[in-house]
C-alpha positions in Angstrom: 80.5 113.8 127.2 78.6 113.9 123.7 80.8 113.3 120.8 80.5 116.9 118.9 83.4 115.8 116.8 81.5 113.1 115.4 78.5 115.3 115.2 80.6 117.8 113.3 81.9 115.4 110.8 78.5 113.6 110.3 76.2 116.9 109.9 78.3 119.9 109.6 81.7 119.2 107.6 80.0 118.7 104.2 78.0 121.7 104.4 81.1 123.7 105.4 83.1 122.4 102.6 80.3 123.5 100.4 80.3 126.8 101.6 84.1 127.1 101.7 84.0 125.9 98.0 81.6 128.8 96.9 83.3 131.3 98.9 86.8 130.3 97.1 85.0 130.3 93.8 83.4 133.7 94.3 86.1 135.3 96.3 84.1 135.7 99.3 85.9 136.5 102.4 84.8 134.3 105.5 85.4 133.0 109.1 83.9 130.4 110.8 84.7 128.4 114.0 83.4 125.4 115.7 84.1 124.1 119.3 83.9 120.5 119.2 85.7 119.2 122.3 86.0 115.5 123.0 87.1 113.5 125.7 90.4 112.8 124.0 90.9 116.5 123.1 89.0 119.2 125.3 90.3 122.1 123.3 89.3 120.7 119.8 87.9 123.1 117.5 87.7 123.6 113.8 88.3 127.3 112.3 88.3 128.0 108.5 89.3 131.5 107.1 89.0 132.0 103.5 90.3 135.1 101.9 89.0 137.0 98.7 91.0 138.1 95.8 92.6 140.8 98.1 93.5 138.6 101.0 91.8 138.7 104.4 90.4 141.9 105.8 92.3 142.9 109.0 89.1 142.3 111.0 88.9 138.7 109.8 92.5 138.4 110.7 92.0 139.9 114.1 89.0 137.6 114.5 90.9 134.6 113.5 93.9 135.5 116.2 91.1 136.1 118.8 89.6 132.6 118.2 93.0 130.9 118.1 93.9 132.4 121.6 96.6 134.8 120.4 94.8 138.0 121.4 92.9 139.5 124.6 90.5 141.0 122.0 86.8 141.3 123.0 84.3 142.0 120.6 82.2 145.3 120.9 78.9 146.2 118.7 77.9 149.7 118.1 74.4 150.1 116.6 73.2 153.8 116.2 69.6 154.2 115.2 67.6 157.1 113.7 64.9 158.7 115.6 62.5 156.4 113.9 64.3 153.4 114.9 66.1 152.8 111.5 69.6 151.5 111.9 72.0 154.2 110.5 75.3 152.7 111.7 76.2 149.2 112.8 79.7 148.2 113.5 81.6 145.3 115.1 84.8 146.1 116.5 87.5 143.4 117.6 90.1 145.7 119.1 
């Protein structure tokens, strides 16, 4: 098995830390999750959830619970288009 944890540590972690730092400084809510299984831990993942000045929006909390396995939520995306093809509504529902 490819050592995805080592790849994450070597090539992604510093970028994620920079993104997290900007999000914290600028109060931008974000969620990111990486599935990086290893021989020693086949369920290993790295998930980050950064709140804004008002906390985490409910959709981010639901997404975080779904990622962590605490929910049977299945995402659903609904896109509505005008007759000319322009997007007039785009929603992601997590349950």
